N, C-alpha and C positions, 0 to 999 in steps of 0.2 A: 493449951491447944497449940499455941505458937511453938512451944518447945517440941511437941510431938511431931509437928510438920517438919521442923528443922532436922529432927533425928531421922525421919523417913527420907528426906532429901539427901542427907549425908550418906545413908546406906545405899541409896540408888546411885550416888556418885561413885562410891567405892566399887559397886558392881560394874558400872560403866567403864571405870578405869581398868578393872580386871579384864574386861572383854577386849579393850584396846591392846593390852599386853599380849593376850592370846592371839589376836589378829596379827600383831607384829611378829610373833614367833612363827606363825604360819607363813609369813612372807620370807623370813630368814630360812626356813626349812622346807621350802616348796620342792616338789618332786623335780628331779633333774638327772640327766645322765652325766656321769663322770667320763673324762677322756678314756676312750678304749673300751667302754662298757658295751655289752651287746644290746641291740635294740631291734624289735620286730618291725620298726617303721621303714627300714631301708632294705633294699634287695640283698646287700652283702651281709646283713645281720649285725652291723656295727653302728654305734651311735656317732663315731668319729667320721666326719665328712672330709673328703679330700678337697684341697683348694681348687677354685675354678681355673679353667685353662687360662694361661697368661698371667696368673697371679705372681707377684714378686714378694718373696719372703724377706721382710726387713728386720723385724724384731727377732733377733737370734742370739741374745745373750743367755747366760746360764739361767737367769730367772725366767726368761721367756720360754726357754726349752722346757724347764720344769713345769711351769704353770700351764703350758699348752699341750703337753704330752707329745711334743714333736722331737724329743731328744733322739738323735740318731736316725730319724726318719726323713728329714729334709736337710739338704745341704744348701745353705744360703749362697746366692751368687756373689762372686768376689768383686764387689763394686770398688771403684777407685776411691781414693780419699776425697773428702769434701773440699780439700784444698783447691786453690785456683787452678783452672785448666789454662795453661799459658798459650800465648800466640807468639809466633816467630816474628822476625823483622818485616816479613811480607804480609803479616796479618793472618797467616795460616795456623790452624790449630795444631799444636804438637801432640794432641791426643786424638787419634783417628780410629774410630771403630768401636764396636761394642761386643767383643773386644777389638776386632779388626774387620768388621763387616759393614760399617756405616759408610755409604758413598759420600764423596765430597760435596756433590750437588744434590738438591732435593729430588728424589726419584719419583715423587708424585706429580702428576700433571697439574699445573696451577690453573684451576678453574674457579669460577665464582663460588661454586659449592664448597670447594676446599678453603677458599679465603673466608667464607662465612663461618665455616666450622672452626677455622683457626681464630677468628675474631671472638667467637663464643668461648672457646677454651682459654684464650688469652685473657678475656674478661674475668673468668673464674679463677684462674691460677696465677696470672702474671701481673695484671693491672694494679693490684694492691700495692706492689712494690715498684714496678717499672713504669707505672703511669699509663693513662689511656693512650698517649701518643708516643710512649717509649722513651721519654726523656729521663726516667729514673726518679720522678718526683711524685710517686704514688702516695696514698694516704699513710702507709706504714712508715716510710722514711720521714714524712712530714711530722711524725710523732716521735722521732728520735732514733729510729733504726738506721743502720748504715745504708746510705743511698747506693743503689746499683749504678753501673755506668750507663750513660745514654747510648741507645742504639744508633744515635745519629752522629756519634764520634767517627772520625775517619778510620780508626782502628777496627771498629765493629762493622762499619760499612764494607770494609775490605775482607772481613773474615768469611770463611766458607760456610755454607749451610750446615756442614757436619759439625762445626764448632757449636752452633746454637743447639743442635740436637744433642750433642754430648753434654753440654751444660745442663739441659733439662734432665737428662738421664742421670748424671753423676753429681750434680751440684757444682757450685762455684763459690769460693770464699765462704761467706756466711749463708749462702743460699742452700737450702736443703735439697737433696735429690728428689726428683719427682717421678722416677721410674715406676714406683709402686702405685701411682695414681693417674698418670697420663699415659695412655696407650701409645705404642710406636706411631701408628697412623696419625694420631692427634698431635704428636710431637712435630711431625712433618707439617701438619696443618698450621701449627703455631709458627713454625719457621717461615712458612710462606707468608703468613700475616705480618710477621716482623719485617720481612723484606718489603711488603707493601707499605708499612709505616715508614721505613727508610726512604722508599721511593717517593712517598707523598711530600717529603720535605726537601728532596734533592734532585727531582726530575728537572733537567734543563728546559727552560721555557721554549726553546726551539722545537722540542718534541711534543708540545701541546698543540691541540687543534686550534684553529682560528677563533672559534667561539670561546674556548677555555682561556686563550690569551687575552681576549677582550674582558672576560670576567676578572682575570688576574690584574689587568691594567686598571680596571675600575676600582678594585679593592685597594690597590696601591695608592691611587689618587685619593681615595677617601681617607686612608690613614694619614697621608701627607697633609690633607686639609684639616684633619682633626688636631694635628700637632701645631699647626700655625695659629 
């Protein structure tokens, strides 16, 4: 009796395994449209969808062209090298423009809404390397990745807004270009927030209100007391 039960269970196990294999093949061979195939789902009758407005084509190698069916259909933008974007002796970016249309100063009105948007985008795309306060000590360099320069260095405090915009767009050193993931308006919002970070550490005390100066003085006194 025990042998008969074991035989039945073994047969059921084989049937179950066979069913799993068929289910796996169903996953491998599920219905899909190949690039360029016709489809009644879309108004133009093609299954191949155009990129959304403002999309930046980045994967443009031979393999990408072949696998995506875009060979000869899309000309990728001529981005500059990921090599460093240099500054001159006055801290001005030697690379101006995208290619030559980026203004030196932020063209967006700096409002609280713009700064809040910049803070949000900065937290998503920048803080991991540049740190929450812009000193270049984010979680990524703490784990061995090259540290980016501090935004509070004299060189970057004197750099024009267009320098930061171009770095976000084209990359800098080991930093990857972010043009394909950060929209132009958001780049300017990030630039505005970086300026706010710089100002937060370098605003002359004389420009503070009386109430803020009192808070600053109290904090300075507390730190001195803690060191004594």
